[in-house]
C-alpha positions as CSV (number, residue, x, y, z in Angstrom):
1,M,-32.7,-17.2,21.5
2,K,-31.8,-20.2,19.5
3,L,-34.3,-19.6,16.6
4,Q,-32.8,-15.5,17.1
5,F,-29.6,-16.9,16.2
6,L,-30.5,-19.0,13.5
7,L,-32.1,-15.8,12.0
8,L,-29.1,-14.0,12.1
9,L,-26.9,-17.0,10.4
10,I,-29.3,-17.1,7.7
11,F,-29.6,-13.4,7.3
12,L,-26.3,-11.8,7.8
13,P,-25.1,-13.4,4.3
14,I,-27.8,-11.8,2.4
15,S,-27.3,-8.2,3.9
16,F,-23.3,-8.3,3.1
17,S,-23.9,-9.0,-0.1
18,C,-26.3,-6.5,-0.9
19,E,-24.2,-4.4,1.1
20,N,-21.5,-4.7,-1.9
21,K,-23.6,-4.0,-4.9
22,G,-23.6,-1.1,-7.3
23,K,-19.8,-0.2,-5.9
24,E,-17.8,2.0,-8.7
25,M,-14.5,0.4,-8.1
26,V,-12.8,-3.0,-7.8
27,T,-12.1,-3.8,-4.0
28,K,-8.3,-5.8,-3.7
29,K,-8.3,-6.8,0.0
30,K,-4.7,-7.8,0.6
31,V,-2.4,-8.4,3.4
32,P,0.4,-6.4,3.5
33,D,-0.7,-3.3,1.6
34,K,0.9,-3.7,-1.5
35,Y,0.0,-3.8,-5.6
36,T,1.7,-5.1,-8.2
37,L,0.5,-3.4,-12.2
38,A,2.1,-4.5,-15.1
39,F,2.0,-3.1,-18.9
40,G,3.3,-4.0,-21.8
41,S,3.1,-2.5,-26.0
42,C,3.9,-3.7,-29.2
43,N,2.9,-7.6,-29.8
44,N,2.6,-8.7,-33.4
45,Q,-0.4,-11.2,-32.9
46,F,1.5,-13.7,-35.7
47,T,4.8,-14.0,-33.4
48,A,4.9,-15.8,-30.4
49,N,4.8,-13.8,-27.0
50,T,7.6,-15.4,-24.7
51,L,6.9,-12.8,-22.0
52,W,3.2,-13.9,-21.0
53,K,4.9,-16.3,-18.6
54,E,7.8,-13.8,-17.3
55,I,5.1,-11.4,-16.4
56,L,3.3,-13.7,-14.1
57,K,6.6,-14.7,-12.3
58,N,5.5,-11.3,-10.9
59,K,2.4,-12.2,-9.4
60,P,0.5,-8.9,-11.1
61,D,-2.6,-7.8,-9.9
62,I,-3.6,-6.2,-13.2
63,F,-1.9,-5.8,-16.4
64,I,-2.5,-3.0,-19.2
65,W,-2.0,-2.6,-22.7
66,G,-0.5,0.5,-23.8
67,G,-1.4,-0.2,-27.7
68,D,-0.2,-1.9,-30.7
69,I,-2.2,-5.0,-28.8
70,I,-2.2,-6.2,-32.9
71,Y,-0.5,-4.8,-35.9
72,C,-3.1,-4.0,-38.6
73,D,-3.3,-1.2,-40.4
74,T,-6.2,-1.8,-42.9
75,Y,-9.6,0.1,-43.6
76,D,-11.4,-3.9,-44.4
77,M,-12.8,-3.9,-41.5
78,K,-13.2,-7.6,-41.6
79,F,-9.5,-8.2,-41.9
80,M,-9.5,-5.8,-38.4
81,K,-11.5,-8.1,-36.8
82,K,-9.8,-11.6,-38.2
83,N,-6.6,-10.1,-37.0
84,Y,-8.3,-9.0,-33.5
85,T,-9.6,-12.4,-33.1
86,Q,-6.1,-13.8,-33.5
87,Q,-4.8,-12.3,-30.7
88,K,-7.8,-13.0,-28.8
89,N,-7.8,-16.5,-29.3
90,D,-4.0,-17.1,-28.7
91,S,-3.9,-20.0,-26.2
92,S,-0.5,-18.4,-24.3
93,Y,-2.5,-15.2,-24.4
94,M,-6.0,-17.0,-23.2
95,D,-4.0,-18.7,-20.5
96,F,-2.6,-15.0,-18.9
97,I,-5.8,-13.6,-19.0
98,N,-7.6,-16.1,-17.1
99,Q,-4.9,-15.3,-14.3
100,V,-4.6,-11.8,-14.7
101,E,-7.4,-8.7,-14.7
102,T,-6.3,-7.3,-18.1
103,I,-7.3,-3.9,-19.5
104,G,-5.9,-1.4,-22.4
105,T,-6.0,1.3,-24.5
106,W,-5.2,1.9,-28.5
107,D,-1.9,2.8,-30.2
108,D,-1.5,3.4,-34.1
109,H,-1.7,0.0,-35.4
110,D,-4.4,-1.3,-33.5
111,Y,-6.4,1.5,-34.5
112,G,-6.1,0.9,-38.2
113,I,-3.3,3.4,-39.3
114,N,0.8,3.9,-38.8
115,D,1.0,7.4,-36.6
116,G,-2.8,7.9,-37.5
117,G,-5.0,10.6,-35.6
118,V,-8.0,12.2,-36.2
119,E,-8.2,11.8,-40.0
120,Y,-8.7,7.8,-40.0
121,S,-12.2,7.3,-41.6
122,K,-12.8,3.9,-39.7
123,K,-11.8,4.5,-36.1
124,D,-15.4,4.4,-34.6
125,S,-16.2,0.8,-36.5
126,V,-12.0,-0.4,-35.2
127,Q,-13.5,0.9,-31.6
128,Q,-16.3,-1.6,-31.6
129,I,-14.0,-4.1,-32.6
130,F,-11.4,-3.2,-29.7
131,L,-14.1,-3.2,-27.3
132,D,-15.1,-6.7,-28.1
133,F,-11.7,-8.0,-27.6
134,F,-12.3,-6.9,-24.2
135,N,-15.8,-8.0,-23.8
136,I,-16.8,-5.0,-22.9
137,D,-20.5,-4.7,-22.3
138,Q,-23.0,-3.2,-24.6
139,N,-24.3,-1.0,-22.1
140,N,-20.5,0.1,-21.0
141,P,-20.4,4.3,-22.0
142,R,-17.6,3.5,-23.8
143,R,-19.6,2.0,-26.4
144,S,-21.2,5.4,-26.9
145,Q,-18.3,8.0,-26.6
146,Q,-16.2,8.6,-29.3
147,G,-12.6,7.3,-28.5
148,V,-11.7,4.9,-25.8
149,Y,-10.1,6.4,-23.0
150,F,-11.7,5.6,-19.6
151,S,-10.8,5.2,-15.7
152,Q,-10.7,2.6,-13.2
153,K,-10.6,2.7,-9.5
154,I,-8.8,0.0,-7.5
155,K,-9.3,0.1,-4.0
156,I,-6.8,-1.6,-2.2
157,N,-8.2,-2.2,2.0
158,E,-8.2,1.4,2.8
159,H,-5.9,2.7,-0.4
160,I,-7.3,3.5,-3.9
161,I,-5.2,3.4,-6.9
162,N,-6.7,5.1,-9.9
163,L,-6.4,4.2,-13.6
164,L,-6.7,6.4,-16.2
165,L,-6.3,5.3,-19.9
166,L,-6.0,7.9,-22.4
167,D,-7.0,7.6,-26.3
168,T,-4.4,9.4,-28.0
169,R,-5.1,8.6,-31.8
170,Y,-8.8,9.4,-32.0
171,F,-8.3,13.1,-31.6
172,R,-5.3,13.8,-32.3
173,S,-4.3,16.5,-34.8
174,T,-1.9,16.2,-38.0
175,L,1.8,16.1,-37.2
176,T,4.0,17.7,-39.2
177,E,6.5,16.2,-41.1
178,D,10.1,17.4,-40.8
179,P,11.2,19.0,-44.5
180,T,14.6,18.1,-43.9
181,G,14.0,14.3,-43.9
182,V,16.9,13.9,-40.9
183,K,13.5,13.5,-38.4
184,R,10.3,12.2,-38.9
185,Y,8.6,14.8,-37.2
186,I,9.3,18.6,-35.9
187,P,7.1,20.3,-33.2
188,N,3.5,22.0,-34.6
189,K,4.1,25.7,-34.6
190,S,2.8,27.4,-31.4
191,G,-0.9,26.7,-30.1
192,E,-1.7,24.6,-33.2
193,G,-3.3,21.1,-32.8
194,T,-4.4,18.6,-29.7
195,F,-3.9,15.6,-28.3
196,L,-6.7,14.6,-26.7
197,G,-9.4,16.5,-28.3
198,E,-11.8,19.0,-25.9
199,K,-14.0,16.5,-24.6
200,Q,-11.1,14.0,-23.9
201,W,-9.4,17.2,-22.0
202,N,-12.5,17.8,-19.9
203,W,-12.8,14.5,-18.7
204,L,-9.1,14.2,-18.3
205,E,-9.2,17.4,-15.4
206,K,-12.1,16.6,-13.9
207,E,-10.9,13.2,-12.9
208,M,-7.7,14.7,-12.0
209,N,-9.4,17.6,-9.9
210,N,-12.0,15.0,-8.0
211,S,-9.1,12.1,-7.8
212,K,-9.3,11.2,-3.8
213,A,-6.5,8.4,-5.0
214,D,-3.1,7.6,-3.5
215,F,-1.7,6.9,-6.8
216,N,-3.3,8.4,-10.3
217,I,-1.4,6.4,-13.1
218,I,-1.8,8.1,-16.7
219,M,-1.4,5.0,-19.7
220,S,0.0,7.0,-22.5
221,S,0.5,5.1,-25.6
222,V,3.4,7.7,-26.9
223,Q,5.6,9.0,-25.1
224,F,5.0,12.2,-23.0
225,L,8.8,13.6,-21.7
226,S,11.2,12.3,-24.3
227,Y,10.9,13.8,-27.4
228,K,13.7,14.9,-29.3
229,H,14.2,11.6,-31.0
230,G,11.7,12.8,-34.0
231,F,8.8,10.3,-33.7
232,E,5.4,10.5,-32.3
233,S,5.3,11.8,-28.5
234,W,3.6,14.7,-26.8
235,G,6.5,16.9,-27.7
236,T,5.2,17.3,-31.4
237,M,2.8,19.8,-29.8
238,P,4.4,21.4,-26.8
239,H,1.0,23.1,-25.9
240,E,-0.5,20.0,-24.9
241,V,2.8,19.0,-22.8
242,T,2.5,22.7,-21.0
243,K,-1.3,22.2,-20.3
244,L,-1.0,18.5,-19.0
245,K,2.2,19.5,-16.6
246,K,0.0,22.8,-15.6
247,L,-3.2,19.8,-14.8
248,I,-1.1,18.1,-12.5
249,A,0.4,20.3,-11.1
250,N,-2.6,22.5,-10.4
251,S,-5.0,19.3,-9.4
252,N,-5.6,17.7,-6.5
253,A,-4.2,14.5,-7.9
254,K,-1.5,12.7,-6.0
255,G,1.8,10.0,-6.9
256,V,1.0,11.0,-10.8
257,I,2.9,8.6,-12.7
258,I,3.0,8.0,-16.7
259,L,3.2,5.1,-19.0
260,S,3.8,5.0,-22.6
261,G,4.7,2.5,-25.1
262,D,5.6,2.9,-29.0
263,R,8.9,3.3,-29.4
264,H,10.3,-0.7,-29.3
265,I,12.5,0.4,-26.3
266,A,12.3,0.6,-22.4
267,E,13.3,3.8,-20.5
268,I,12.5,5.7,-17.4
269,S,12.1,9.7,-17.9
270,V,12.0,11.9,-14.7
271,D,11.4,15.9,-14.6
272,S,10.5,17.9,-12.0
273,I,7.4,20.1,-12.2
274,P,6.6,23.1,-9.9
275,N,4.1,23.0,-7.2
276,I,4.2,19.2,-6.9
277,T,6.9,17.6,-4.1
278,Y,7.7,15.0,-6.1
279,P,9.3,14.3,-9.4
280,L,7.1,13.2,-12.8
281,I,8.0,9.8,-14.1
282,D,7.4,8.6,-17.1
283,I,8.2,5.2,-17.8
284,T,8.0,3.3,-21.3
285,S,7.8,-0.3,-21.7
286,S,8.1,-1.0,-25.9
287,G,8.2,-4.7,-27.3
288,L,6.7,-7.4,-26.2
289,T,7.2,-9.9,-29.0
290,H,9.6,-7.6,-31.1
291,S,12.0,-4.7,-30.3
292,Y,14.3,-1.6,-31.8
293,T,17.5,-4.2,-31.5
294,S,19.5,-1.6,-33.7
295,F,19.0,1.1,-31.5
296,S,22.6,2.9,-31.2
297,G,21.7,5.9,-29.3
298,E,19.4,9.3,-29.4
299,E,19.1,12.3,-27.2
300,N,17.0,12.3,-23.7
301,S,17.2,14.9,-21.1
302,Y,15.0,12.8,-18.8
303,R,16.3,9.7,-19.3
304,I,17.7,8.1,-15.8
305,G,19.7,4.8,-16.9
306,N,20.1,2.9,-20.0
307,V,17.6,2.3,-22.7
308,V,16.5,-1.2,-22.8
309,S,16.4,-2.4,-26.4
310,D,16.0,-6.0,-26.0
311,K,12.4,-7.4,-25.4
312,N,10.4,-6.5,-22.4
313,F,7.5,-5.6,-19.9
314,G,7.5,-2.9,-17.1
315,I,6.2,-3.4,-13.1
316,L,5.0,-1.1,-11.0
317,K,5.0,-2.8,-7.4
318,F,3.1,0.4,-4.7
319,D,4.3,-0.5,-1.4
320,F,1.6,1.3,0.7
321,I,2.8,1.1,4.0
322,N,6.4,3.0,2.8
323,N,4.6,5.3,0.1
324,T,6.7,4.3,-2.6
325,V,6.3,3.0,-5.9
326,T,9.0,0.7,-7.1
327,M,8.9,0.6,-11.2
328,E,10.6,-2.2,-13.6
329,I,12.1,-3.1,-16.9
330,R,11.9,-6.6,-17.1
331,G,12.4,-9.2,-20.2
332,E,13.1,-12.9,-21.5
333,S,13.7,-15.1,-18.4
334,N,12.5,-12.4,-15.7
335,K,15.6,-10.5,-16.1
336,L,15.4,-7.4,-14.1
337,Y,17.2,-4.5,-16.5
338,Q,16.6,-1.3,-14.1
339,T,15.1,-0.4,-11.2
340,F,14.1,2.7,-9.7
341,T,12.1,3.6,-6.3
342,Q,10.5,6.7,-5.8
343,K,8.9,7.5,-2.4
344,Y,5.5,9.1,-2.6
């Protein structure tokens, strides 16, 4: 009996470790059943980011870059890599990523061209530099696919959060400039253009239809609901807005929330979609190192609360016991600018 007991002690840890190999999702055992996600965008690599330490005060389990990790509009790939390296080697950022899992997508200025899309000729080269920044393995499928979109599933005890990071640059069609000059862009003609491209749309549809997650968090670098400002947004292609709303309504995906950046402001926008029992929320956080301090107002019929034009970051607090998500906009000294709780 003693020999059997000793053998059990020896082999039990081995069998346990083998049992966990090859899992497709990151497992986080937490008590109680809660999870905290932080996100932000618009970070100038040559400006001190004083918000990293403020984000840490919220004890996030993950941080998601919403784009504009650096500002480098260029066709010179050596210069592009140098700027990504500048950010990667920043001491405050290094300290942050040593404590918090960090993932992300890109927007125009870390993609390589202001308001750029499908026409940018260096996008494949920048994609590899971008993936290097996140230390993505050379065998990862993102190294060979077109575009940086991907999903990551987080398991917290028996609960799952599905993170869907979109690429709104690689495939995005040309926008229509406002001929009057009043706004930067006006909506494309009916049905013209794509935001995600056919391959990415097919991927997103499959992800949404097959999702078993409690929550599906979509990161879009540009705003989805707010569009009347005339800058970049999904609203420049209204048919693509309709397409995503239909996909959300007709899919099996639960608890869909959209995160966005780009605007150098923060705000929370809410819309209702037929066939889903909860409101669709687009929470924008933008301006980690600089913000739209001269903001004087703009129309957004979906907005709840006020616009935050100071430097900011976003926080999502998932409570699986009460099935709620508390969304926060915070800034310097961890100041709480806005909070909104939604039950799902």
